[in-house]
N, C-alpha and C positions, 0 to 999 in steps of 0.2 A: 627307933622302932624295930621290933623284931618281925620276922616273917609271920609269926602267929598273929601279931597285932594287925598287920597289913591284911592278912587273909580274913580276919574277923571283920574288919572294916569293909572289905569287898563283899562279904556275905550279907552284911547289914544293908549296904547299898543295893545289892541285888534283890533282896527281899522288899525293900522300899519301892524299887522300880516295878516289881511284879505286882505289888498291891496297887500302885498307881495305875498300871495298865489294866488291871482287873476292874478298878472302879470306873475308868474311862469306858471300857467295853460295856459295863453295866449301864452307865448313863446313856450310851449310844443305843443300846437295846431298848431301854425304857422310852427314849425319844422316838424310836421307830414304832413301838407299840402304840404310843399316844397318837402318832401321825396316822397309823392304820385305823385306830378307833375314830379319829376325826373324819377320815375319808369315808368310812362306813356310815357314820351318822349323816354326813352331807349327802351321800348317795341316797339315803333313806328319805331326806326331807327336800331334795331338789331334783328337778327333771334333768335329763341329760343335756338339754340345750343350756339350761342355767349353769350347770357344772362346767360346760364347755366355755361359756362366757367368763366364768370365774377363773378358769385356768388360763385363758387368754389375757385376762387382766393381771394375773399374777406375774406375767413376764414384764409388764410395765411398772406395776406398783405393788411389790411384794408385801410391804408393811401395811398398806391400805387393805389388801386382800386378807391378810392375817387378822386384822381387826374385824372385818366383815364376817369372816368365818367364826370368830369367837362370839360375836353378837348373835349370829344365826344359831350356833350351838346352844347358847344360853336360852334363847327363845324356845328352841325345841325342847330343852330340858324342863322349862317351866310349863310347857304344854300350850304355848301361845300360837304355835304354828299348826294350822289345821290343813291336812293334806300335804301335797308337794308344792314347792315354790316353782312356778314356771318361769320362762324367760322374761315375759312382760312384768310379772311381779318383781322379779329380781332387778330389772332395769329401774323400776320405781324405787326399790330399796337403795340401789346404788346412787341414784340422783339425790335422794334425801340425805344419804351419808356424805356425798360430796358437798352438798349445800351446807351441811353442818360444819364442814372443815373451814378453817380460817382462811380467808382470802387476803392476800397482801397486795395492796394497791400502791403503786409508786407514781407520784405526781411530779412532773417536771415543770420547772418554772422558767 
């Protein structure tokens, strides 16, 4: 291989890395925008106490909270939510969502 070939390969690799980095930055930016929109919508449909409970729960069960947030957003987009969800209503929603999850019972003999 000549030096020209090596330089050409380096340039191609450099361009690929730049494209890859650009696409990763774009994905990260899109993710941040979606997160900001989600927070804005949740702020609109929930009281501060309910949002505080949601953030506290996020520390323990992030996947569960993510699914609850998605459900709340879908309900808000459909127009099913009238007014703001207060802490008591949110507790009821959480209890219902937890009872819907599968319980695993282990019986010892």
